[in-house]
C-alpha atoms as one frame of an Amber mdcrd trajectory, in Angstrom:
protein
 -10.731   6.154  -2.862 -10.611   2.736  -2.310  -8.939   1.904  -5.614  -6.365
   4.671  -5.507  -5.427   3.612  -1.930  -5.169   0.084  -3.152  -2.952   1.108
  -5.902  -0.252   3.163  -3.637  -0.374   0.522  -1.249   0.935  -2.004  -3.920
   3.497   0.109  -5.072   5.153  -0.007  -1.699   5.417  -3.973  -1.652   9.125
  -4.735  -1.672   8.281  -8.538  -2.684   6.352  -9.248  -5.919   3.270 -11.541
  -5.017   2.616 -14.545  -7.124   0.239 -14.134  -9.645  -0.358 -10.420  -8.814
   0.949  -8.029 -11.517   0.870  -4.684 -10.602   1.037  -1.928 -13.601   4.361
  -0.033 -14.132   2.375   3.208 -14.689  -1.278   4.209 -13.349  -3.498   7.155
 -14.078  -6.732   6.785 -12.155  -9.227   9.644 -12.047 -12.529   9.358  -9.598
 -15.115  12.300  -9.637 -14.713  13.766  -6.189 -17.588  15.441  -4.229 -16.721
  17.972  -1.241 -16.720  15.000   1.324 -14.531  13.185  -0.841 -11.955  15.856
  -0.896 -11.745  16.365   2.911 -11.902  12.513   3.291  -8.522  12.717   1.037
  -6.622  15.230   3.424  -8.145  13.822   6.700  -7.716  10.958   9.178 -10.217
   8.340   8.863 -12.258   7.778  12.098 -14.684   4.889  11.900 -17.667   5.697
  13.988 -17.313   3.737  17.317 -13.682   3.108  17.145 -11.542   3.990  19.698
  -9.855   6.930  18.030 -13.265   8.308  16.944 -14.572   8.096  20.903 -11.359
   9.701  21.956 -11.378  12.616  19.599 -15.345  13.466  20.838 -14.032  13.241
  24.021 -11.245  15.574  23.491 -13.808  17.725  21.844 -16.543  17.694  24.107
 -14.141  17.877  27.536 -11.566  20.346  26.132  -8.764  16.994  26.075  -8.357
  13.584  26.695  -5.066  11.710  27.966  -4.269   8.339  26.720  -1.263   6.042
  27.333  -0.227   4.989  23.720  -1.190   6.378  19.988  -4.931   6.764  18.638
  -4.801   6.277  14.960  -4.354  10.040  14.326  -0.962  11.974  15.052  -0.238
  15.762  15.962  -1.291  18.044  13.099  -3.933  15.743  11.734  -7.336  16.973
  10.432 -10.509  14.994  11.641 -14.280  15.119  10.943 -16.782  15.234  13.851
 -20.279  15.656  13.305 -19.736  17.360   9.965 -17.266  19.741  11.573 -13.514
  19.867  10.937 -11.043  19.872  13.549  -7.234  20.078  13.619  -5.636  17.243
  16.211  -3.099  18.305  18.760  -1.268  15.300  20.433   1.307  16.406  23.226
   3.428  13.870  25.396   2.799  14.365  29.017   4.858  11.298  30.060   5.289
   7.644  30.090   4.277   4.424  31.865   4.973   0.913  32.007   2.047  -1.478
  30.459   1.489  -5.118  29.954   0.573  -5.772  26.193  -0.575  -9.068  24.578
   0.228 -11.046  21.610  -1.893 -14.125  20.275  -0.204 -16.590  18.437  -1.867
 -19.026  15.857  -0.615 -22.497  14.908  -2.472 -23.478  11.958  -1.300 -26.721
  11.653  -0.959 -28.284  15.335  -0.046 -31.823  15.919  -2.550 -31.809  18.518
  -5.854 -30.185  18.265  -7.358 -31.456  21.590  -8.311 -28.523  23.642  -6.936
 -27.486  27.269  -8.978 -24.801  27.955 -11.873 -25.055  25.476 -12.659 -24.834
  21.807 -14.659 -22.051  20.170 -16.044 -21.731  16.722 -14.701 -18.560  14.455
 -18.166 -17.088  14.113 -18.888 -17.302  17.955 -15.648 -14.851  18.692 -16.552
 -11.265  19.744 -15.774  -8.535  17.295 -12.932  -7.360  18.955 -11.111 -10.804
  18.275 -12.405 -11.342  14.916 -11.312  -7.945  13.610  -7.834  -8.838  14.818
  -7.570 -12.174  13.172  -9.929 -11.974  10.047  -6.847 -10.971   7.694  -5.064
 -14.072   9.597  -7.337 -16.671   9.189  -9.205 -16.020   6.009  -7.428 -17.455
   2.627  -4.050 -18.828   2.582  -1.814 -18.680   5.824   1.570 -19.939   6.538
   2.326 -23.431   8.272   5.262 -25.179   9.732   6.753 -26.013  13.138   5.164
 -24.314  15.876   3.040 -21.183  15.921   2.781 -19.733  12.503   1.747 -15.873
  13.148   1.732 -13.635  16.214  -1.186 -10.707  16.609  -0.703  -7.805  18.383
  -3.533  -7.448  20.657  -2.401  -4.132  22.794  -3.522  -3.922  26.218  -6.302
  -4.603  28.455  -7.913  -1.137  27.593  -7.392  -1.755  23.863  -9.765  -4.585
  24.027 -12.128  -2.968  26.523 -13.122  -6.578  28.070 -14.278  -7.615  24.963
 -12.062 -10.660  24.256 -11.922 -14.238  25.017  -8.427 -14.385  24.691  -7.080
 -11.137  26.676  -5.957 -10.919  29.211  -7.618 -14.170  30.493  -7.402 -16.919
  27.673 -10.756 -18.707  27.838 -10.059 -21.020  24.824  -6.985 -22.758  23.145
  -8.615 -24.206  20.117 -10.129 -22.042  17.536 -12.475 -24.024  14.918 -12.540
 -22.230  11.543 -14.651 -24.124   9.070 -13.243 -27.629   9.044  -9.855 -26.423
  10.487  -8.435 -26.495  13.897  -6.103 -23.909  14.826  -4.032 -23.785  18.376
  -3.909 -20.478  20.001  -1.933 -19.071  22.828  -1.288 -15.746  24.441   1.773
 -14.183  25.676   2.110 -11.126  27.895   4.994  -8.631  27.349   5.984  -5.514
  29.585   6.582  -2.385  27.437   6.764   1.529  27.938   4.416   3.569  26.435
   4.252   7.410  25.839   1.167   9.428  27.418  -0.183  11.747  25.236  -2.664
  14.534  25.913  -5.006  15.195  22.696  -7.008  18.589  21.957  -8.812  19.151
  18.826  -9.759  22.586  17.537 -12.249  23.433  15.177 -10.848  24.860  11.771
 -14.015  24.737   9.499 -18.001  24.577  10.643 -18.533  22.091   7.638 -16.942
  19.888   5.158 -18.118  21.857   2.208 -16.355  24.762   3.821 -13.077  23.057
   4.581 -13.072  21.540   0.740 -13.383  24.935  -0.679  -9.900  25.672   1.155
  -8.504  22.455  -0.023  -9.640  23.349  -3.657  -8.014  26.948  -3.322  -4.839
  24.976  -2.417  -4.434  22.358  -4.705  -7.255  22.091  -7.197  -6.062  23.209
 -11.249  -7.596  22.746 -14.488  -6.579  20.355 -17.241  -7.369  22.331 -20.283
  -5.774  22.833 -23.713  -5.250  18.950 -24.009  -4.248  17.481 -27.206  -6.397
  14.797 -28.878  -4.141  11.902 -27.639  -3.931  13.543 -24.009  -7.561  14.012
 -24.040  -7.819  10.143 -24.795  -5.818   8.972 -21.878  -7.781  11.255 -19.353
 -11.143   9.981 -20.469  -9.913   6.170 -20.286  -8.400   7.086 -16.804 -12.005
   8.621 -15.835 -13.943   5.434 -17.294 -11.698   3.144 -15.076  -7.908   3.919
 -14.990  -5.114   4.152 -17.749  -2.394   1.862 -17.577  -0.047   2.134 -20.637
   3.070   3.987 -21.004   3.921   6.216 -23.847   4.284   9.775 -24.904   0.422
  11.012 -24.371   0.644   9.231 -20.919   3.855  11.062 -19.936   2.888  14.426
 -21.336  -0.579  14.114 -18.963   1.829  12.979 -16.053   3.821  16.220 -16.365
   0.781  18.249 -16.297  -0.090  16.852 -12.981   3.446  16.915 -11.833   3.893
  20.771 -12.708   1.222  21.392  -9.534   1.303  20.848  -6.098  -0.406  17.547
  -5.319  -2.157  16.328  -2.179   0.291  13.686  -1.402   3.533  13.245  -3.511
   6.279  10.730  -3.754   9.091  10.106  -5.633   7.013   7.997  -8.057   3.249
   8.454  -7.139   1.059  10.862  -5.972  -2.575  12.086  -5.556  -3.854  15.322
  -7.045  -7.042  17.403  -7.244  -7.755  18.236 -10.889 -10.839  19.832 -12.825
 -11.866  18.670 -16.253 -14.808  19.629 -18.362 -16.647  21.185 -15.200 -16.073
  18.196 -12.815 -13.496  17.596 -10.215 -11.578  14.555  -9.788  -9.201  13.106
  -7.207  -6.673  11.528  -9.331  -3.847   8.744  -8.510  -0.850   8.922 -10.659
   1.961   6.867 -10.567   4.779   7.165 -13.409
């Protein structure tokens, strides 16, 4: 579903990017397995992530309490060990916490370290995961620090950072470049939540059947022109506006979609014996 998610994301950009032309219309159909269908309607939990481990703890212990939000919300669906669960997130209080931001100056006047210098490749995973998107490719430059990156609390980095809470280095070496970094501490009030999960399906296949019952519809009775649009959409995406495209789009929009906004959405369609998760932008 990465291609559809990318297209949906580009549709939300407020400012066009130089050299990046987004098509005015899109029909993208990807053949879907039961796992793909459930993935489309559930929250993504990366194995080993904070959210994944938290949901496992909630399942195994009855509940788990955390200050701040996991990457799941009340009412979300998650998959744990092949079973499907619904998440309950209940506010139970609040507390004051210290959070940290790391700032980077990509073109510092002075690159002599006061605390020490570290190669980017030697950073712990917790740091590289937060910095990758900022140091890769083009980045802003100007007077002073150029970007600020939210690190969260000490618990969020779980002792794996060389910057938070105790900054060990102030020069970051990335290839031939040397960046200056600093860390700022902030105080904020965070809500404390109790998370619980309730099993709603014993398997991914079982839950996929429920999604099919709710959303799946058959694309039948297509004209020759409509069929050409659909088959090109299956082959790699269809991006040309016209009567045939709009006619196919109307067929989708006549049915309930899994996710639908004013100008784009995702549907589950059956076509010639196969199921397709379909991203449509009109």
